[in-house]
C-alpha positions in Angstrom: -12.1 -50.5 -10.4 -13.6 -49.2 -7.2 -16.8 -47.0 -7.1 -17.0 -44.7 -4.1 -19.8 -44.0 -1.9 -22.1 -40.9 -1.4 -19.9 -39.9 1.5 -16.5 -40.1 -0.3 -17.8 -38.4 -3.6 -19.0 -35.3 -1.1 -15.3 -35.7 0.2 -14.3 -35.3 -3.4 -16.5 -31.9 -3.7 -15.3 -30.9 -0.4 -11.6 -31.5 -1.6 -12.6 -29.5 -4.9 -14.1 -26.5 -2.7 -11.0 -26.3 -0.7 -8.8 -26.1 -3.4 -10.6 -23.3 -5.0 -11.2 -21.5 -2.1 -8.0 -19.4 -1.1 -6.6 -15.9 -0.7 -8.6 -14.0 -3.3 -11.6 -15.8 -2.2 -11.6 -14.4 1.3 -10.7 -10.7 0.4 -12.5 -10.1 -2.6 -16.0 -10.4 -1.7 -15.9 -8.1 1.5 -14.2 -5.4 -0.4 -16.9 -5.6 -3.2 -19.7 -5.9 -0.6 -18.3 -2.4 1.1 -17.5 -0.5 -2.4 -20.5 -1.8 -4.1 -23.0 -0.2 -1.4 -26.5 -0.1 -2.5 -25.8 -2.0 -5.5 -24.4 -4.8 -3.8 -27.0 -7.4 -5.0 -26.3 -6.5 -8.7 -22.6 -6.4 -8.2 -22.5 -9.5 -6.3 -24.7 -11.5 -9.0 -21.8 -10.7 -11.7 -19.3 -11.8 -9.5 -21.0 -15.0 -9.0 -20.9 -15.2 -13.0 -17.1 -15.0 -12.9 -16.4 -16.4 -9.5 -18.6 -19.5 -9.6 -20.4 -19.9 -12.9 -17.3 -19.9 -15.0 -15.2 -22.3 -12.4 -18.2 -25.1 -12.6 -18.3 -24.7 -16.6 -15.0 -25.0 -16.7 -14.4 -28.4 -14.6 -17.3 -29.8 -16.4 -15.7 -28.8 -19.8 -12.5 -30.6 -18.8 -14.2 -33.7 -17.4 -16.7 -34.3 -20.5 -13.9 -33.5 -23.1 -11.6 -36.1 -21.8 -8.9 -34.1 -22.2 -6.9 -31.4 -20.3 -6.2 -27.8 -21.0 -3.5 -28.8 -23.3 -5.8 -31.2 -25.2 -8.2 -28.0 -25.8 -5.9 -25.2 -26.7 -3.7 -27.8 -28.7 -6.9 -27.7 -31.3 -4.8 -24.6 -32.7 -1.5 -26.5 -32.9 0.3 -28.7 -30.4 2.8 -25.8 -29.7 0.3 -23.5 -28.9 -1.3 -26.0 -26.8 1.8 -26.2 -24.5 2.5 -22.5 -24.6 -1.1 -21.4 -23.6 -1.4 -24.2 -20.8 2.0 -23.8 -19.4 1.3 -19.7 -19.3 -2.2 -20.6 -17.3 -0.1 -23.3 -14.8 2.8 -20.1 -14.3 -0.2 -17.7 -13.9 -2.0 -19.6 -11.1 0.9 -21.3 -10.0 4.5 -19.8 -8.8 4.0 -16.3 -10.5 1.0 -14.9 -8.7 -2.2 -17.1 -7.2 0.4 -19.6 -5.2 2.4 -16.7 -3.7 -0.5 -15.0 -3.0 -1.6 -17.8 -0.7 1.1 -17.2 1.7 0.7 -13.4 1.5 -2.9 -13.2 2.4 -2.3 -16.0 5.4 0.3 -13.6 6.8 -1.5 -10.3 6.3 -4.6 -11.3 7.8 -3.8 -14.3 10.1 -0.6 -13.3 11.6 0.4 -9.4 11.0 -2.5 -8.2 13.1 -1.0 -10.0 16.2 2.5 -8.4 15.4 3.5 -5.3 17.2 4.0 -2.1 15.2 7.6 -2.5 15.0 7.8 -6.3 13.9 5.0 -5.9 11.4 6.9 -2.8 9.9 9.8 -5.4 9.4 10.5 -7.8 6.6 11.5 -10.8 8.8 8.4 -11.8 10.2 6.9 -12.6 6.4 10.1 -14.4 5.6 9.6 -16.8 8.4 6.2 -17.4 7.9 6.3 -18.0 4.2 9.0 -20.6 4.7 7.1 -22.3 7.2 3.7 -22.1 4.9 5.4 -23.2 2.0 7.3 -26.2 3.8 4.0 -27.4 4.7 2.2 -26.9 1.4 5.4 -28.9 0.1 4.8 -31.9 2.6 1.2 -32.2 1.2 2.1 -31.5 -2.4 4.6 -34.7 -2.4 1.8 -37.3 -1.7 -1.2 -35.9 -4.0 -3.2 -39.3 -3.9 -4.1 -38.6 -0.3 -5.3 -34.9 -0.8 -9.0 -36.6 -0.5 -8.2 -37.9 2.8 -6.2 -34.9 4.4 -8.2 -31.9 2.7 -11.5 -33.6 1.8 -12.2 -35.3 4.9 -10.1 -33.0 7.6 -9.4 -29.7 6.6 -12.4 -28.7 4.5 -14.7 -29.3 7.2 -12.8 -27.4 9.8 -12.9 -24.5 7.3 -16.5 -24.9 6.8 -17.3 -24.4 10.3 -15.1 -21.1 10.9 -16.7 -19.3 7.9 -20.1 -20.5 9.2 -19.2 -19.0 12.7 -18.5 -15.5 11.0 -21.4 -15.8 8.8 -24.2 -16.6 11.0 -22.7 -14.2 13.7 -23.0 -11.3 11.0 -26.6 -12.2 10.4 -28.2 -12.8 13.9 -25.9 -9.5 15.2 -25.9 -7.7 12.1 -23.3 -4.6 12.2 -24.9 -1.0 11.1 -25.3 -1.3 7.6 -23.8 -0.3 4.2 -22.6 2.8 2.7 -23.2 4.3 -1.0 -21.6 2.9 -3.5 -18.3 4.1 -4.4 -15.9 4.2 -7.8 -17.1 2.3 -10.8 -20.0 0.6 -8.8 -21.5 3.7 -8.9 -22.5 3.4 -12.4 -21.2 -0.1 -13.7 -22.0 -2.6 -10.8 -22.5 -5.6 -13.0 -19.1 -4.9 -15.0 -17.4 -4.1 -12.2 -18.5 -7.1 -10.1 -17.7 -9.1 -13.2 -14.4 -8.4 -13.5 -13.7 -8.7 -10.0 -14.7 -12.6 -10.4 -11.2 -12.6 -12.6 -9.4 -11.9 -9.6 -9.9 -15.4 -7.8 -8.2 -16.9 -10.6 -11.0 -19.8 -10.2 -11.7 -20.1 -13.4 -8.0 -20.6 -14.7 -7.6 -23.0 -11.5 -10.9 -24.9 -12.9 -9.1 -25.8 -16.5 -6.4 -27.4 -14.6 -7.6 -28.7 -11.2 -9.0 -31.7 -13.4 -6.0 -33.2 -13.3 -5.7 -33.1 -9.3 -9.2 -34.5 -9.2 -8.0 -37.5 -11.8 -4.9 -38.1 -9.7 -7.0 -38.2 -6.2 -9.1 -40.5 -7.6 -6.4 -42.8 -9.0 -5.3 -42.9 -5.6 -8.6 -44.5 -4.4 -8.5 -46.9 -7.6 -11.2 -45.2 -9.7 -10.3 -45.1 -13.1 -13.3 -46.1 -15.2 -13.8 -43.0 -17.7 -17.6 -42.9 -16.9 -17.0 -42.8 -13.6 -14.5 -40.3 -13.4 -16.6 -38.0 -15.4 -19.8 -38.5 -13.1 -17.8 -38.4 -10.0 -15.8 -34.8 -11.3 -18.8 -33.2 -12.3 -20.6 -33.9 -9.2 -17.7 -32.7 -7.1 -17.9 -29.5 -9.2 -21.6 -28.8 -8.4 -20.5 -29.4 -4.6 -17.5 -26.9 -4.8 -19.8 -24.2 -6.8 -22.6 -24.5 -3.7 -20.0 -24.1 -1.2 -18.0 -21.1 -3.4 -21.7 -19.3 -3.9 -22.5 -19.7 -0.1 -19.1 -18.4 0.9 -18.9 -15.4 -1.5 -22.7 -14.5 -0.4 -21.4 -14.6 3.5 -18.3 -12.7 2.8 -20.1 -10.2 0.6 -22.6 -9.4 3.0 -20.6 -9.0 5.9 -18.5 -6.5 3.8 -21.7 -4.7 2.7 -23.4 -4.6 6.2 -20.0 -3.4 7.6 -19.2 0.4 6.6 -21.7 2.2 9.3 -19.5 0.1 11.7 -15.9 -0.1 10.8 -15.9 2.5 8.5 -14.5 2.4 4.8 -11.1 0.6 3.6 -10.0 0.0 0.2 -8.3 -3.3 0.6 -10.4 -6.5 1.3 -7.9 -8.0 3.7 -8.6 -4.5 6.1 -12.5 -4.9 5.6 -12.5 -8.6 6.8 -9.9 -8.4 9.5 -11.7 -5.2 10.9 -15.4 -6.8 10.4 -14.2 -10.1 12.4 -12.9 -7.8 15.1 -16.3 -6.4 15.4 -18.4 -9.6 15.5 -16.2 -11.2 17.8 -13.7 -8.8 19.3 -10.1 -10.0 20.1 -11.6 -13.8 19.4 -12.6 -12.8 15.9 -9.3 -12.2 14.8 -8.2 -15.5 15.8 -11.1 -17.2 14.1 -10.0 -15.1 10.9 -6.7 -16.7 11.2 -7.8 -20.0 11.2 -10.0 -19.2 8.1 -7.0 -17.7 6.3 -4.3 -20.0 6.9 -6.9 -23.3 5.9 -8.3 -21.5 3.2 -4.9 -20.6 1.9 -3.3 -23.8 2.8 -5.5 -26.0 0.9 -5.6 -24.1 -2.5 -1.9 -23.7 -2.1 -1.3 -27.6 -2.2 -3.5 -27.9 -5.3 -1.8 -25.3 -7.2 1.6 -26.6 -6.4 0.5 -30.1 -7.1 -1.0 -29.1 -10.5 1.7 -26.9 -11.5 4.2 -29.7 -10.6 2.4 -32.6 -12.3 2.4 -30.6 -15.9 5.8 -29.2 -15.7 6.8 -33.0 -15.1 4.9 -34.2 -18.2 6.2 -31.5 -20.5 9.9 -31.7 -18.8 10.3 -35.4 -17.5 13.9 -35.2 -17.2 13.0 -33.3 -13.5 10.7 -35.5 -11.6 7.6 -34.9 -10.0 9.3 -33.9 -6.5 11.8 -32.0 -7.9 9.4 -29.4 -9.3 7.7 -29.0 -6.3 10.7 -28.3 -4.5 11.8 -26.1 -7.5 8.1 -24.3 -7.2 7.9 -24.4 -3.4 11.5 -22.3 -3.5 10.7 -20.0 -6.3 7.2 -19.1 -4.6 8.6 -18.3 -1.3 10.9 -15.6 -2.7 8.0 -14.0 -4.8 5.9 -14.2 -1.8 7.9 -12.1 0.0 7.2 -9.1 -2.6 4.4 -8.4 -0.9 0.5 -8.7 -1.2 -0.1 -5.3 -2.8 2.5 -5.4 -5.2 1.4 -8.9 -6.2 -2.4 -8.0 -6.8 -1.0 -5.2 -8.8 1.3 -7.3 -11.1 -1.5 -9.9 -11.8 -4.4 -7.7 -12.9 -3.1 -6.9 -16.5 -2.2 -10.5 -16.8 -5.5 -11.7 -15.6 -7.6 -9.3 -17.7 -5.6 -10.5 -20.7 -5.7 -14.2 -20.2 -9.4 -15.1 -18.8 -11.5 -13.8 -22.3 -9.6 -16.0 -24.4 -9.6 -19.1 -22.0 -13.4 -18.2 -21.5 -13.8 -18.6 -25.5 -11.8 -21.5 -25.4 -13.8 -23.4 -23.1 -17.2 -22.5 -24.8 -15.8 -23.4 -28.2 -14.8 -26.9 -26.5 -18.5 -27.2 -25.4 -19.9 -26.5 -28.9 -17.0 -28.6 -30.7 -19.5 -30.8 -32.3 -21.3 -28.1 -34.1 -18.4 -27.3 -36.4 -16.4 -30.4 -36.3 -13.6 -29.1 -34.0 -11.9 -26.9 -36.6 -8.9 -25.5 -35.7 -9.6 -22.5 -37.8 -12.7 -21.7 -35.3 -10.7 -22.0 -32.2 -7.8 -19.7 -33.7 -9.9 -16.9 -35.0 -12.4 -16.8 -32.3 -9.1 -16.7 -29.6 -7.7 -14.4 -31.5 -10.6 -11.8 -32.2 -11.3 -12.0 -28.5 -7.5 -11.4 -27.3 -7.2 -8.1 -29.3 -10.1 -6.9 -26.9 -8.8 -8.5 -23.9 -5.2 -7.2 -24.6 -6.9 -3.7 -24.4 -8.3 -4.6 -20.7 -4.8 -5.8 -19.7 -3.2 -2.8 -20.9 -5.9 -0.5 -19.1 -4.9 -2.5 -16.0 -1.4 -1.5 -15.9 -2.3 2.1 -17.2 -0.6 2.0 -20.4 -3.6 1.6 -22.7 -3.1 4.1 -25.5 -6.2 6.3 -26.6 -6.3 4.9 -30.1 -6.9 1.7 -28.5 -9.3 2.4 -26.4 -11.0 4.3 -29.4 -11.5 1.3 -31.4 -12.6 -0.8 -28.6 -14.9 0.7 -26.5 -17.6 1.1 -29.4 -18.1 -2.7 -29.2 -21.5 -3.7 -27.5 -21.1 -5.0 -23.9 -17.9 -2.9 -23.4 -19.2 -1.2 -20.5 -20.0 -4.6 -18.8 -16.6 -5.8 -19.3 -17.9 -8.3 -22.2 -16.3 -6.2 -24.9 -14.4 -9.4 -26.1 -17.5 -11.4 -26.2 -19.2 -10.6 -29.6 -15.5 -10.0 -31.3 -14.7 -13.7 -30.1 -18.4 -14.8 -31.6 -17.4 -13.1 -34.6 -14.2 -14.7 -34.8 -15.2 -18.1 -34.5 -17.8 -17.6 -37.3 -15.0 -16.2 -39.6 -13.1 -19.3 -38.6 -15.9 -21.7 -39.3 -16.3 -20.1 -43.0 -12.4 -20.5 -43.5 -12.9 -24.5 -42.4 -15.6 -24.7 -44.8 -13.3 -23.6 -47.8 -10.5 -25.3 -46.7 -12.4 -28.9 -46.6 -14.1 -28.1 -49.9 -10.5 -27.4 -51.4 -9.3 -30.9 -49.8 -12.1 -32.6 -51.4 -11.9 -30.9 -54.8 
């Protein structure tokens, strides 16, 4: 067993931070900042709960439970554990988050430098995504070297570039915010809370544990207590980094309105803001941020997904899964950024709440004896409400469904599923008491 120095522990934290900080983390805070207007601080606070607080708790939960997401969800049944975990891996892997790293890198880091003719064509995106995911594959094929390659090299560069944008925005600020728009007018907290879902970082937190453990094994750190302490320390380092980045990018978006005008997409807001702050050099600086951030995240996502599917389908080696997912992801990435975000919204709004309840119940498991009925009914009741959110995001929620779920407290804040989840867990606990009584009778 090897003990890490303080500097090496920081490197692990930097690695985790870099794995989290990807495509959505760059484009959604500035969008929130501009659209929230005078309600920016309320909205960004809610965003930090789901974008920072939940990922922090997720990593800590996985570390302290001593298991992976499959073990947590498997409390209901082993089959459900595999199914739920596979869905999460596919969601933040080859279906949505992983291809998004390539499309965002292209949209913000490459497209602004192309002529109008080239930008309108499909071949530049195709060429870029092939190169991007080949680089991702190169790093993912050697996951034990992630700490050295990401934590010690890529992350410090990434932080310097983000700091350059943030400091410039503070020292020479743009002309100021506009007024709140859309849902931010009357429900800034609820909208900011839901926007944090789009980063997918909480789902990633539930599976990045295996990446940390593999990286630590590569450093000969295997003792359980040391692994837990190092992972929790890394989680706090990553959370602090994410909070600073979100506040910085959110502030840039908030202060940009009077200077660059209104934009619907966060990618346009940050691109034009970087140009306003640094001129043409700003676009070059932004390219460095985007490509580095998305590359480090794509490495982690590809590594984690390949590790898991190699585990449940060992007939295919880890390296084969890396290539399968990399090739599949390259094709999906060429659908385009806007389409990927549109397709991912319903899935995220449906999956996130049950995953949150699962985490909270895992943390509180000692109070109900880890009963499967508590997990089952807690997640089931939560899913009934979160399914509505998913259908609403897809624009296909029937009116009768809304009438049922909208009367629940906290619904307008995006937390309508919370009380049903608690009620379900209580019902599950009562059922577990009767089941135990019959067993002992």
